[in-house]
C-alpha positions in Angstrom: -0.1 0.0 0.0 1.6 3.3 -1.1 1.0 6.2 1.1 1.4 10.0 0.2 2.8 12.5 2.9 0.7 15.5 3.6 1.6 18.8 5.4 -0.3 17.3 8.4 2.1 15.1 10.3 -0.2 12.5 11.2 -2.2 12.1 8.2 -1.2 10.5 4.8 -3.3 9.7 1.7 -3.8 6.1 0.8 -3.4 4.8 -3.0 -7.0 6.0 -3.7 -6.2 9.5 -2.3 -8.3 9.0 0.9 -6.9 10.6 4.1 -5.8 8.0 6.8 -4.4 8.5 10.1 -0.7 7.7 9.8 0.3 4.3 11.3 -3.4 3.1 11.2 -6.1 2.1 9.0 -8.5 4.4 10.1 -9.8 7.1 7.8 -10.0 10.8 9.0 -13.6 10.9 7.8 -14.5 8.1 10.3 -13.1 10.0 13.2 -14.7 13.3 12.0 -18.0 11.2 11.7 -17.8 10.4 15.2 -16.9 14.0 16.3 -20.2 15.1 14.3 -22.5 12.4 15.4 -21.6 12.5 19.1 -19.9 16.0 19.6 -16.9 14.3 20.8 -14.0 16.6 22.0 -10.5 15.3 21.1 -10.2 14.0 24.4 -13.4 11.9 24.2 -12.1 10.6 20.9 -9.0 9.7 22.3 -10.8 8.0 25.2 -12.9 6.1 22.6 -9.8 5.1 20.5 -6.8 4.9 23.0 -4.5 3.6 20.2 -4.6 7.0 18.6 -2.3 9.6 20.0 -3.6 13.3 20.8 -1.3 14.6 17.9 -3.1 12.2 15.5 -6.6 13.1 16.5 -5.7 16.9 16.5 -3.7 16.6 13.1 -6.8 14.7 11.7 -9.1 17.3 13.0 -7.0 19.8 11.7 -7.0 18.2 8.1 -10.8 18.2 8.4 -11.1 22.0 9.1 -9.0 22.5 6.2 -11.0 20.3 4.0 -14.3 20.4 5.5 -16.6 20.7 2.4 -14.8 17.7 0.7 -15.1 15.6 3.8 -18.6 16.6 4.7 -19.6 15.4 1.2 -18.0 12.1 2.1 -19.9 11.9 5.4 -23.3 12.7 3.5 -22.3 10.1 1.0 -21.7 7.5 3.6 -25.1 8.3 5.3 -27.1 8.0 2.1 -25.4 4.5 1.5 -26.3 3.4 4.9 -30.0 4.2 4.2 -30.2 1.8 1.2 -29.6 -0.9 3.7 -32.1 0.0 6.6 -35.3 -1.8 6.7 -38.4 0.1 6.2 -39.7 1.5 9.4 -42.2 -0.6 11.0 -45.9 0.6 11.4 -48.3 -0.6 14.1 -50.8 -3.1 13.5 -53.6 -0.4 14.0 -52.0 2.0 11.3 -51.8 -0.9 8.9 -55.3 -2.0 9.1 -56.5 1.7 9.1 -54.4 2.3 5.8 -55.9 -1.0 4.3 -59.6 0.1 5.1 -60.3 -2.6 7.8 -60.4 0.0 10.5 
């Protein structure tokens, strides 16, 4: 796997040009998704991922803030992809009977 260095000490680009946290297989967008979804601080991200250093976390967040539009599009694309695999919401028996004219 060939990696390309960036100006962010702990962020490299993989062969597909996707930013990953150096020395790991974790994509920057995965860490950012957790920050967005849960509102986690860098300290909480470190608590949740103790194998990441604070330097790796801060470098990843700096990369995100400098490439926010691009990574937000990636997050949105991931959310849309997940929606395809979610089962349809279940309705109550009463609602189903009502919609079929039986109530």
